[in-house]
KOLKEKOL-791943 format. One line per 2 residues: number of its first residue (from 1); their letters; for each residue z, y, x of C-alpha. Coordinates in pm, 1 decimal, padded with zeros to 6 digits, always signed. Each point is the difference from the previous one (the first is absolute). Layout:
<rs>
NUM	A	Z:Y:X  ...;
</rs>
This chain:
<rs>
1	XX	-00495.5:-00701.6:+03276.6  -00194.3:-00096.2:-00311.8;
3	XX	+00311.5:+00019.0:-00220.7  +00087.3:+00338.0:+00151.1;
5	XX	-00346.2:+00130.5:-00092.8  +00032.1:-00148.8:-00348.8;
7	XX	+00324.3:+00195.5:-00046.9  -00133.1:+00318.0:+00163.2;
9	XX	-00293.4:+00045.3:-00240.4  +00206.5:+00013.9:-00323.4;
11	XX	+00272.7:+00202.6:+00173.8  -00259.1:+00257.8:+00104.3;
13	XX	-00134.3:+00010.0:-00356.1  +00348.6:+00045.4:-00145.6;
15	XX	+00093.1:+00265.6:+00254.9  -00309.6:+00213.8:-00051.8;
17	XX	-00044.9:-00035.1:-00374.8  +00358.3:-00034.7:-00122.3;
19	XX	+00275.3:+00095.3:+00244.0  -00176.4:+00310.4:+00130.1;
21	XX	-00091.7:+00149.2:-00343.5  +00342.6:-00078.0:-00146.6;
23	XX	+00183.8:+00140.2:+00303.2  -00215.1:+00315.6:-00015.7;
25	XX	+00069.2:+00041.5:-00370.3  +00375.2:-00043.2:+00050.0;
27	XX	-00010.2:+00227.2:+00305.5  -00154.1:+00280.2:-00206.3;
29	XX	+00310.8:-00012.0:-00213.5  +00268.1:-00036.1:+00268.3;
31	XX	-00177.3:+00197.4:+00275.6  -00161.7:+00289.2:-00189.4;
33	XX	-00048.1:+00218.9:+00308.9  +00025.7:-00266.8:+00265.6;
35	XX	+00378.9:+00036.7:-00002.7  +00228.3:-00254.2:-00171.9;
37	XX	+00125.8:+00137.0:-00330.9  +00225.8:-00237.4:-00191.2;
39	XX	+00133.3:+00265.9:-00233.8  -00248.4:-00108.0:-00261.0;
41	XX	+00168.6:-00338.7:-00032.1  +00319.6:+00149.8:-00140.9;
43	XX	-00200.8:+00235.8:-00219.2  -00209.4:-00279.3:-00149.3;
45	XX	+00303.6:-00217.4:-00070.4  +00184.1:+00292.0:-00158.5;
47	XX	-00257.7:+00020.8:-00279.3  +00080.9:-00178.1:-00328.4;
49	XX	-00371.8:-00083.6:-00029.0  +00017.2:-00210.3:+00317.3;
51	XX	+00291.6:-00208.5:-00121.9  -00164.4:-00042.0:-00339.3;
53	XX	-00313.7:-00133.9:+00168.6  +00206.0:-00233.9:+00219.8;
55	XX	+00193.6:-00126.5:-00301.1  -00318.0:-00063.8:-00199.5;
57	XX	-00164.8:-00179.3:+00292.8  +00292.9:-00233.9:+00061.6;
59	XX	+00073.7:-00048.8:-00371.2  -00359.1:-00082.2:-00095.2;
61	XX	-00048.9:-00227.5:+00299.2  +00323.5:-00194.9:-00046.3;
63	XX	-00049.6:-00039.1:-00375.1  -00360.5:-00112.9:+00037.5;
65	XX	+00098.4:-00243.3:+00278.0  +00275.8:-00160.0:-00207.4;
67	XX	-00224.3:-00032.6:-00308.1  -00284.1:-00143.1:+00209.6;
69	XX	+00235.4:-00261.0:+00147.2  +00147.1:-00093.6:-00338.3;
71	XX	-00346.4:-00048.6:-00148.4  -00169.8:-00136.6:+00312.2;
73	XX	+00238.0:-00290.2:+00074.4  -00077.8:-00179.7:-00330.5;
75	XX	-00367.8:+00067.5:+00066.9  +00030.2:-00156.5:+00347.3;
77	XX	+00148.0:-00312.8:-00157.5  -00269.4:-00037.8:-00263.3;
79	XX	-00298.0:+00085.8:+00222.6  +00107.4:-00175.8:+00320.2;
81	XX	+00252.9:-00267.8:-00095.2  -00164.0:-00132.3:-00315.5;
83	XX	-00353.8:-00120.3:-00061.4  -00229.7:+00074.2:-00294.2;
85	XX	-00364.2:+00062.8:-00075.9  -00130.0:+00339.0:+00103.4;
87	XX	+00283.6:+00049.8:+00249.0  -00224.6:+00126.6:+00282.6;
89	XX	-00170.3:+00240.0:-00239.8  +00334.4:+00148.1:-00108.3;
91	XX	+00112.7:+00024.9:+00362.5  -00316.7:+00191.7:+00084.1;
93	XX	+00034.2:+00228.0:-00302.5  +00357.8:+00109.3:+00071.3;
95	XX	-00113.0:+00104.9:+00349.0  -00250.4:+00248.6:-00142.1;
97	XX	+00258.7:+00267.5:-00098.8  +00145.9:-00002.1:+00352.6;
99	XX	-00332.9:+00097.6:+00154.7  -00109.6:+00240.0:-00274.3;
101	XX	-00019.5:+00362.9:+00110.1  +00315.8:+00182.5:-00102.6;
103	XX	-00205.1:+00261.9:-00182.8  -00151.5:-00272.9:-00219.7;
105	XX	+00344.8:-00140.3:-00081.7  +00122.0:+00348.1:-00091.2;
107	XX	-00299.4:+00064.0:-00225.5  +00039.7:-00341.1:-00169.1;
109	XX	+00367.5:+00060.5:-00082.8  -00057.8:+00357.0:-00112.4;
111	XX	-00273.8:-00117.5:-00238.5  +00244.5:-00253.7:-00142.0;
113	XX	+00301.1:+00229.1:-00032.6  -00145.7:+00333.4:-00115.0;
115	XX	+00072.1:+00101.8:-00358.6  -00337.8:-00129.8:-00118.1;
117	XX	+00038.8:-00329.5:+00189.7  +00127.3:-00327.3:-00150.3;
119	XX	+00344.1:+00046.2:+00160.6  +00020.2:+00373.1:-00061.3;
121	XX	+00274.9:-00056.0:-00257.6  +00235.6:-00090.2:+00286.0;
123	XX	-00007.6:+00360.9:+00119.5  +00030.4:-00093.4:+00367.7;
125	XX	-00320.2:+00154.6:+00135.1  +00081.1:+00188.5:+00320.1;
127	XX	+00360.1:-00128.1:+00008.8  +00209.0:-00189.8:+00252.9;
129	XX	-00049.9:-00324.4:-00195.7  -00378.7:+00040.0:+00003.3;
131	XX	-00010.2:+00047.3:+00377.0  +00226.0:-00303.4:+00054.2;
133	XX	-00219.4:-00214.2:-00227.6  -00310.2:+00100.1:+00195.9;
135	XX	+00172.9:-00075.3:+00331.6  +00101.3:-00345.5:-00126.9;
137	XX	-00358.3:-00059.3:-00117.1  -00118.2:+00085.0:+00349.2;
139	XX	+00250.5:-00216.4:+00192.3  +00057.1:-00300.9:-00227.6;
141	XX	-00252.3:-00214.4:+00188.0  +00168.6:+00071.9:+00332.4;
143	XX	+00325.8:-00156.3:-00122.7  -00175.9:-00296.4:-00159.7;
145	XX	-00209.3:-00078.2:+00307.5  +00279.5:+00046.3:+00255.6;
147	XX	+00264.3:-00200.3:-00187.7  -00252.0:-00254.5:-00129.0;
149	XX	-00135.3:-00077.3:+00347.8  +00346.5:-00122.3:+00103.8;
151	XX	+00097.8:-00153.1:-00333.4  -00298.3:-00236.7:-00012.9;
153	XX	+00107.5:-00141.6:+00337.4  +00364.1:-00065.5:-00087.9;
155	XX	+00094.4:-00365.7:-00032.2  +00079.9:-00050.8:-00371.7;
157	XX	+00230.7:-00292.5:+00071.5  +00297.7:+00225.1:+00078.4;
159	XX	-00019.5:+00167.8:-00339.1  -00060.1:-00334.7:-00170.7;
161	XX	+00311.9:-00137.6:+00170.3  +00205.5:+00291.1:-00135.6;
163	XX	-00140.9:-00062.5:-00348.9  +00081.4:-00371.6:+00022.6;
165	XX	+00360.6:+00091.3:+00083.8  +00027.8:+00191.9:-00326.8;
167	XX	-00097.7:+00354.7:+00097.2  -00184.3:+00199.6:-00264.4;
169	XX	-00349.8:+00133.3:+00085.5  +00142.6:+00350.4:+00048.6;
171	XX	+00284.8:-00120.6:+00222.3  -00234.7:-00214.3:+00209.4;
173	XX	-00229.1:+00298.9:+00047.4  +00286.7:+00237.8:+00082.6;
175	XX	+00182.3:-00228.7:+00244.6  -00286.8:-00194.1:+00161.2;
177	XX	-00339.9:+00165.4:-00043.1  +00086.1:+00370.0:+00008.6;
179	XX	+00183.3:-00014.8:+00336.9  -00305.2:-00173.4:+00148.3;
181	XX	-00224.7:+00272.4:-00143.5  +00215.9:+00288.6:+00123.8;
183	XX	-00214.6:+00081.4:+00307.4  -00310.8:+00031.8:-00217.2;
185	XX	+00181.2:+00202.3:-00268.5  +00145.2:+00245.5:+00251.9;
187	XX	-00332.7:+00030.8:+00181.6  -00187.3:+00064.8:-00324.2;
189	XX	+00261.2:+00250.1:-00120.7  -00010.0:+00199.6:+00323.0;
191	XX	-00379.6:+00022.8:-00000.9  -00013.1:+00089.0:-00370.6;
193	XX	+00252.3:+00278.5:+00060.3  -00216.5:+00124.1:+00285.6;
195	XX	-00314.0:+00010.2:-00214.9  +00185.8:+00169.1:-00287.2;
197	XX	+00153.0:+00264.6:+00227.1  -00339.2:+00086.3:+00151.7;
199	XX	-00207.8:-00011.0:-00318.7  -00202.5:+00319.7:-00028.8;
201	XX	-00295.0:-00014.2:-00237.8  +00186.8:-00200.3:-00263.4;
203	XX	+00304.8:+00227.5:-00009.4  -00215.5:+00312.4:+00007.2;
205	XX	-00205.3:-00128.5:-00293.6  +00289.0:-00144.7:-00202.2;
207	XX	+00296.4:+00226.1:+00068.3  -00156.7:+00324.8:+00118.1;
209	XX	+00245.4:+00253.7:+00138.4  +00284.0:-00103.4:-00227.8;
211	XX	+00048.2:-00340.4:+00161.6  -00147.2:+00077.9:+00338.9;
213	XX	+00112.9:-00194.1:+00305.1  +00029.9:+00088.7:+00367.8;
215	XX	-00364.5:-00102.0:+00041.1  -00127.1:+00234.8:-00272.0;
217	XX	+00235.2:+00276.1:+00115.5  -00154.7:-00011.7:+00349.0;
219	XX	-00340.4:+00047.2:-00165.4  +00123.8:+00291.7:-00213.1;
221	XX	+00169.5:+00177.4:+00289.7  -00308.5:-00046.0:+00218.0;
223	XX	-00279.8:+00084.9:-00242.6  +00159.9:+00247.4:-00240.8;
225	XX	+00267.7:+00177.9:+00202.2  -00135.8:-00055.2:+00355.0;
227	XX	+00362.2:-00062.8:+00100.4  -00049.0:-00231.4:+00297.4;
229	XX	+00365.7:+00016.8:+00099.9  +00117.8:-00143.5:-00331.5;
231	XX	-00281.5:-00256.3:+00004.6  +00096.9:-00103.6:+00353.3;
233	XX	+00369.3:-00041.9:-00091.1  -00090.4:-00206.9:-00304.8;
235	XX	-00245.2:-00212.0:+00202.0  +00270.9:-00083.7:+00252.8;
237	XX	+00243.7:-00075.1:-00284.0  -00251.4:-00234.1:-00159.8;
239	XX	-00059.9:-00170.6:+00332.8  +00375.9:-00060.5:+00038.0;
241	XX	+00036.2:-00140.4:-00353.2  -00305.0:-00223.1:+00027.0;
243	XX	+00092.4:-00094.0:+00357.8  +00323.7:-00149.3:-00132.9;
245	XX	-00202.7:-00193.9:-00257.5  -00235.3:-00119.1:+00274.9;
247	XX	+00296.4:-00112.3:+00211.9  +00141.9:-00196.3:-00292.1;
249	XX	-00344.2:-00145.0:-00074.4  -00047.4:-00102.6:+00363.9;
251	XX	+00335.8:-00178.8:+00012.4  -00070.4:-00172.9:-00330.4;
253	XX	-00355.3:-00084.4:+00106.6  +00124.1:-00181.1:+00310.4;
255	XX	+00223.8:-00215.4:-00217.4  -00287.1:-00038.9:-00246.1;
257	XX	-00241.7:-00118.5:+00270.2  +00257.2:-00248.6:+00129.1;
259	XX	+00046.7:-00129.8:-00354.3  -00374.5:-00050.0:-00036.0;
261	XX	-00006.9:-00198.2:+00323.9  +00275.9:-00228.5:-00130.6;
263	XX	-00220.0:-00123.2:-00283.3  -00374.3:+00000.7:+00060.6;
265	XX	-00081.3:-00346.6:-00136.2  -00106.2:+00038.6:-00361.2;
267	XX	+00028.6:-00373.2:-00054.9  +00379.2:+00027.3:-00008.4;
269	XX	-00008.8:+00289.3:-00243.7  -00124.4:-00140.2:-00328.4;
271	XX	-00128.0:+00254.3:-00256.4  +00153.0:-00045.5:-00340.9;
273	XX	-00218.8:-00020.5:-00307.0  +00110.7:+00240.7:-00268.9;
275	XX	+00155.9:-00188.1:-00294.1  -00015.5:-00324.0:+00197.6;
277	XX	+00302.5:-00133.9:-00181.8  +00245.3:+00125.2:-00257.8;
279	XX	+00270.4:+00086.8:+00250.7  -00241.8:+00196.2:+00213.5;
281	XX	-00160.1:+00171.7:-00300.2  +00321.9:+00176.2:-00094.0;
283	XX	+00063.4:+00131.5:+00349.5  -00363.0:+00112.0:+00034.3;
285	XX	-00003.0:+00189.0:-00328.9  +00173.2:+00318.3:+00118.5;
287	XX	-00198.1:+00057.0:+00324.1  -00325.1:-00088.7:-00178.8;
289	XX	+00072.9:+00244.5:-00282.9  +00099.6:+00277.2:+00243.1;
291	XX	-00311.3:-00054.6:+00211.2  -00229.2:-00005.4:-00303.3;
293	XX	+00156.6:+00320.7:-00133.9  -00038.8:+00175.8:+00336.6;
295	XX	-00359.0:-00112.0:+00055.6  -00112.5:+00085.9:-00352.3;
297	XX	+00216.9:+00304.8:-00069.3  +00035.4:+00167.2:+00338.9;
299	XX	-00318.1:-00103.9:+00182.0  -00270.4:-00076.1:-00257.3;
301	XX	+00078.9:+00269.5:-00257.6  -00043.4:+00310.3:+00222.1;
303	XX	-00320.7:-00133.3:+00153.1  -00141.0:-00109.0:-00335.6;
305	XX	+00074.1:+00336.1:-00159.6  -00153.3:+00176.2:+00299.9;
307	XX	-00324.6:-00187.2:-00065.1  +00026.1:+00066.6:-00374.2;
309	XX	+00063.4:+00370.9:+00055.8  -00299.9:+00026.0:+00230.0;
311	XX	-00220.2:-00116.0:-00288.2  +00121.9:+00277.4:-00232.3;
313	XX	-00221.6:+00298.2:+00073.4  +00015.2:+00340.5:-00175.2;
315	XX	-00307.3:-00094.1:-00205.5  +00145.2:-00338.6:-00100.2;
317	XX	+00037.5:-00354.3:+00129.5  -00249.6:-00108.1:+00262.6;
319	XX	-00097.7:+00047.0:+00363.1  -00016.2:+00379.2:-00014.2;
321	XX	+00274.4:+00044.9:+00260.2  -00179.9:-00234.1:+00237.7;
323	XX	-00330.8:+00180.7:-00046.7  +00174.2:+00325.3:+00093.6;
325	XX	+00102.4:-00150.1:+00335.0  -00345.3:+00107.5:+00117.0;
327	XX	+00091.7:+00365.4:-00068.1  +00250.8:+00243.3:+00148.1;
329	XX	+00212.6:+00006.6:-00315.2  +00073.0:+00265.6:-00257.8;
331	XX	-00033.4:+00357.5:+00129.7  -00107.5:-00150.9:+00334.4;
333	XX	+00351.3:-00124.1:+00073.6  -00129.9:-00190.0:+00304.0;
335	XX	-00216.9:+00084.6:+00298.6  -00169.6:-00343.1:-00004.6;
337	XX	-00055.6:-00271.9:-00257.7  +00247.0:-00285.5:-00033.4;
339	XX	-00260.9:-00247.8:+00125.3  -00048.3:+00206.1:+00314.2;
341	XX	+00377.8:+00005.4:+00049.2  +00006.1:-00379.0:-00047.0;
343	XX	-00263.0:-00036.0:+00272.7  +00209.7:+00222.8:+00227.6;
345	XX	+00303.4:-00218.8:-00067.9  -00185.7:-00321.9:+00075.9;
347	XX	-00140.9:+00131.7:+00327.6  +00339.0:+00129.1:+00113.4;
349	XX	+00176.3:-00321.5:-00107.2  -00244.1:-00219.7:+00193.8;
351	XX	+00047.8:+00207.0:+00316.4  +00378.7:+00010.6:-00045.3;
353	XX	+00014.2:-00375.9:-00059.2  -00186.1:-00075.2:+00322.6;
355	XX	+00235.3:+00223.9:+00198.7  +00316.4:-00129.0:-00170.2;
357	XX	-00093.2:-00367.5:+00034.6  -00085.0:+00033.1:+00369.9;
359	XX	+00315.8:+00197.3:+00082.9  +00227.5:-00200.7:-00230.0;
361	XX	-00128.2:-00335.3:+00125.5  +00061.1:+00100.6:+00361.7;
363	XX	+00355.5:+00102.6:-00090.6  +00061.0:-00326.0:-00187.9;
365	XX	-00133.2:-00209.2:+00288.6  +00227.9:+00175.7:+00250.5;
367	XX	+00312.0:+00002.7:-00218.0  -00043.1:-00366.4:-00099.7;
369	XX	+00057.1:-00112.6:+00361.5  +00333.8:-00170.0:+00073.5;
371	XX	+00104.9:+00095.9:+00353.4  +00292.1:-00194.2:+00140.6;
373	XX	+00164.6:+00310.8:+00148.7  +00230.9:+00194.0:-00231.5;
375	XX	-00139.9:+00326.4:+00134.0  -00352.1:-00101.6:-00096.2;
377	XX	+00109.4:-00086.6:-00352.2  +00170.2:+00339.0:-00035.4;
379	XX	-00313.7:+00180.7:+00116.8  -00212.2:-00182.1:-00256.9;
381	XX	+00256.9:+00079.4:-00269.2  -00019.4:+00370.2:+00084.5;
383	XX	-00380.7:-00014.6:-00003.6  +00007.5:-00163.3:-00344.2;
385	XX	+00235.7:+00270.0:-00131.0  -00208.4:+00283.2:+00146.9;
387	XX	-00310.0:-00112.9:-00186.7  +00195.3:-00004.1:-00327.1;
389	XX	+00077.0:+00372.6:+00035.2  -00307.7:+00115.6:-00199.6;
391	XX	+00158.8:-00164.4:-00304.2  +00303.2:+00225.8:+00038.9;
393	XX	-00169.5:+00334.2:+00060.4  -00145.6:+00211.1:-00276.7;
395	XX	-00377.5:-00038.2:-00022.4  +00002.4:+00373.0:-00074.3;
397	XX	+00164.3:+00059.9:+00338.6  -00263.8:-00217.0:+00167.8;
399	XX	-00285.6:+00181.2:-00177.4  +00125.4:+00349.0:+00074.4;
401	XX	+00080.8:-00107.4:+00357.0  -00364.5:-00100.1:+00041.8;
403	XX	-00112.9:+00347.1:-00106.1  +00221.4:+00188.7:+00243.3;
405	XX	-00035.1:-00245.9:+00291.0  -00356.1:-00127.9:+00006.3;
407	XX	-00149.2:+00349.2:-00007.2  -00119.0:+00056.2:+00357.5;
409	XX	-00217.3:-00182.4:+00256.2  -00013.5:-00277.6:+00098.4;
411	XX	+00146.4:-00111.9:-00333.0  -00124.3:+00261.5:-00245.9;
413	XX	-00041.6:-00230.6:-00299.2  +00065.2:+00237.4:-00289.3;
415	XX	-00370.4:+00017.7:-00089.5  -00073.4:-00358.7:+00098.8;
417	XX	-00053.0:-00269.2:-00265.1  +00214.3:-00243.0:+00204.0;
419	XX	+00323.4:+00192.0:-00056.9  +00055.5:-00150.2:-00346.2;
421	XX	-00058.8:-00364.7:+00106.9  +00229.7:+00044.8:+00300.6;
423	XX	+00280.0:+00138.8:-00218.3  -00047.9:-00283.8:-00250.1;
425	XX	+00004.7:-00253.5:+00284.6  +00334.4:+00137.9:+00121.5;
427	XX	+00145.0:-00077.2:-00343.8  -00166.2:-00344.2:-00019.1;
429	XX	+00092.3:-00133.0:+00346.7  +00360.2:-00097.9:-00095.8;
431	XX	-00135.1:-00192.8:-00299.9  -00239.3:-00192.4:+00224.2;
433	XX	+00280.3:-00078.6:+00245.4  +00232.2:-00125.7:-00271.8;
435	XX	-00279.6:-00215.0:-00146.2  -00119.5:-00162.3:+00323.8;
437	XX	+00327.1:-00023.7:+00192.7  +00174.0:-00267.6:-00215.6;
439	XX	-00307.6:-00222.5:+00033.5  +00008.6:+00023.0:+00379.8;
441	XX	+00376.6:-00045.3:+00014.2  -00031.5:-00321.0:-00201.8;
443	XX	-00193.8:-00161.2:+00287.5  +00207.9:-00259.2:+00184.3;
445	XX	+00024.1:+00133.2:+00360.2  -00026.2:-00357.2:+00123.3;
447	XX	-00367.7:+00004.4:-00101.0  -00067.8:+00284.0:+00243.5;
449	XX	+00204.4:-00172.1:+00271.2  -00188.2:-00327.3:-00047.8;
451	XX	-00336.6:+00175.5:+00021.3  +00107.2:+00178.2:+00319.1;
453	XX	+00123.9:-00325.5:+00156.0  -00338.9:-00157.3:-00071.8;
455	XX	-00164.0:+00273.5:+00205.5  -00107.8:+00252.9:-00264.5;
457	XX	-00015.8:+00360.8:+00119.1  +00204.6:+00265.3:-00188.2;
459	XX	-00318.8:+00118.1:-00168.2  -00090.4:-00348.4:-00112.5;
461	XX	+00355.0:-00062.4:-00125.1  -00028.1:+00317.3:-00204.3;
463	XX	-00339.8:-00102.2:-00139.7  +00078.3:-00364.6:-00076.8;
465	XX	+00367.2:+00015.9:-00105.3  +00058.5:+00349.1:-00136.5;
467	XX	-00359.3:+00056.0:-00112.8  -00011.1:-00236.0:-00302.2;
469	XX	+00335.3:+00128.6:-00128.5  -00108.2:+00360.1:+00056.5;
471	XX	-00317.5:-00051.7:-00202.6  +00210.4:-00127.6:-00290.6;
473	XX	+00202.9:+00319.5:-00002.9  -00280.8:+00247.2:+00063.3;
475	XX	-00159.8:-00042.7:-00342.9  +00305.4:+00135.0:-00177.3;
477	XX	+00058.2:+00259.5:+00273.1  -00351.5:+00138.0:-00049.1;
479	XX	+00053.1:+00010.9:-00375.4  +00330.6:+00183.6:+00025.2;
481	XX	-00132.0:+00245.4:+00259.4  -00308.3:+00077.5:-00208.1;
483	XX	+00197.9:+00039.5:-00323.1  +00265.0:+00221.2:+00162.5;
485	XX	-00265.9:+00216.7:+00164.6  -00202.5:+00023.9:-00319.4;
487	XX	+00296.0:+00132.3:-00195.7  +00174.7:+00210.2:+00268.2;
489	XX	+00075.7:+00344.4:-00140.5  +00277.3:+00179.1:+00191.9;
491	XX	-00175.6:+00062.5:+00332.6  -00350.3:-00002.5:-00150.6;
493	XX	+00090.5:+00284.6:-00236.9  +00046.3:+00219.6:+00308.6;
495	XX	-00291.5:-00124.9:+00206.7  -00286.8:-00065.8:-00242.0;
497	XX	-00250.5:+00286.0:+00011.6  -00100.7:+00163.2:-00332.7;
499	XX	-00353.8:-00135.9:+00028.7  +00116.0:-00356.7:+00079.4;
501	XX	+00309.9:-00074.3:-00211.9  +00112.2:-00358.1:-00056.7;
503	XX	+00043.3:-00164.1:-00338.4  +00383.3:+00036.7:-00018.1;
505	XX	-00031.0:+00371.0:+00083.5  -00262.7:+00045.1:-00273.2;
507	XX	+00215.9:-00182.2:-00255.5  +00297.6:+00222.9:+00078.5;
509	XX	-00217.6:+00308.6:-00037.9  -00134.7:-00119.1:-00335.5;
511	XX	+00342.3:-00065.1:-00153.9  +00105.0:+00348.1:+00112.5;
513	XX	-00289.5:+00167.4:-00184.8  +00021.0:+00085.1:-00371.2;
515	XX	-00226.1:-00163.1:-00254.1  -00046.9:-00342.9:-00159.2;
517	XX	-00325.9:-00043.5:+00191.0  +00167.9:+00022.9:+00340.8;
519	XX	+00288.8:-00223.0:-00107.9  -00241.6:-00264.9:-00128.2;
521	XX	-00186.6:+00012.3:+00329.6  +00330.1:-00045.9:+00185.4;
523	XX	+00071.2:-00315.4:-00201.6  -00349.9:-00136.7:+00060.8;
525	XX	+00018.6:+00079.7:+00372.6  +00340.5:-00171.2:+00016.5;
527	XX	-00149.7:-00313.3:-00154.5  -00279.7:+00004.7:+00258.5;
529	XX	+00251.7:+00031.7:+00283.5  +00221.4:-00272.8:-00149.3;
531	XX	-00296.7:-00238.2:-00032.9  -00101.7:+00063.6:+00361.4;
533	XX	+00348.4:-00072.3:+00136.6  +00053.6:-00299.4:-00230.8;
535	XX	-00333.0:-00152.9:+00103.9  +00082.2:+00040.3:+00367.1;
537	XX	+00343.5:-00159.4:-00039.7  -00129.9:-00290.1:-00209.5;
539	XX	-00255.4:-00075.8:+00272.5  +00270.6:+00029.0:+00266.0;
541	XX	+00224.2:-00239.7:-00192.7  -00280.0:-00258.1:-00010.1;
543	XX	-00063.2:+00038.5:+00373.2  +00361.6:-00004.4:+00110.0;
545	XX	+00047.4:-00378.1:-00013.0  +00343.0:-00161.2:+00010.0;
547	XX	+00228.7:+00222.3:+00201.2  +00350.1:+00131.1:+00032.1;
549	XX	+00075.2:+00365.0:+00002.6  +00199.0:+00294.8:-00118.9;
551	X	-00266.8:+00162.4:-00219.8;
</rs>
């Protein structure tokens, strides 16, 4: 009974605030007058524009995924298999780009690549390469953390045995280590593809209409052309594409979780000191050099230049752009000051985090059970997949679905301040689930069985066995949920009222207004948002303890 109630609460939340709005939005496109009309499907797919958008989406996502994997695997080795001073600091730093708002990442790369920027000579501003670089920047940490979590638990003796038999470092890695890492690599690749395919604010800022994806095309068709039929067709198409990625990720994640269970004793997995001996130094040189180049060139440089650009005001170097954050910008570009927007963002993020953590934790607790019956395991697998759906549906679709669904009693929320936190929580719940679930699944079921045999009630088993593990995972879950909510842009752009915009919405408005004053304010506001998210994630990293997980 208790587990049924624990599953019913998040299912009710998902049904009301995700499935219903999305189904209504799609229904407006396929059932324009209450009668099924599928003629629009053929019409949409007959347009060259549609196929161009599909090609760009798949091309950008696949390219960014491959580059992220090629760069992230050496990083996983250096940051999780080796040991050096400042390792935890570097691990925490590379996580910051992953949780940065996409608008901030777009602004940082644009500042770096514009003609007047330090890399302007490359001439790639607004190009395919620029968008791919920004996507890799955003997802690099995901590959490093996912692959590294498994790599640090592999027994090094198998690779050492291959080396002692005469295998070169590359051959030992290719024939021994890489096959063992395959579940983590596939899992990371599938999730990176998913995030790249559904990126909205970053692509809109970096590529504009020229390199728009399905996600941005849904926004354009909805807001500019009011063509709900085309938006509905594209939303379903995106759901199919991302659903395939989710299916692949789920299959890989099951293998990944089993691999983590095979090696949970860190004592048998000895970290290697960089340059410990001459033979090791040569094999460590390439991954160390690649990791250093990525961290300094791809991660540090855009963020550093963003900070530097925010200090260059129209009147000269200084804090002029930051002082203007207390105004509404040049020619009153904004309806509120940036500081007021920051306060709106913080309030909404706190509310969204509370909702997402409660709902996501309930889902993780239910899905982490291991029923003996095959039917029970299948039901839990379906429940897990259902709560991943918000990752595969356009946030624009969710936001617009809120507007056309939650517009009448008893759920008339269009003028309510809770509509933004609820939409942000819908996006954050899958992140919470994926953060907490691996921690709960790592619990040996024999501990629960022993507690039950000794007379503990189900509630006490949950509190004494699952509770300590859950607390270890909640710190990072809270950090991720808060950071994701703070930077959410796709749904918030639809739902935020003019008098209460959030910080990402204000930044996007500023970069769309002419004038050096507004652009400088956008850079300064981006730095403020980046510092907020980085601070939250650094605190979450310190609170997370020693845990296993996907993120």
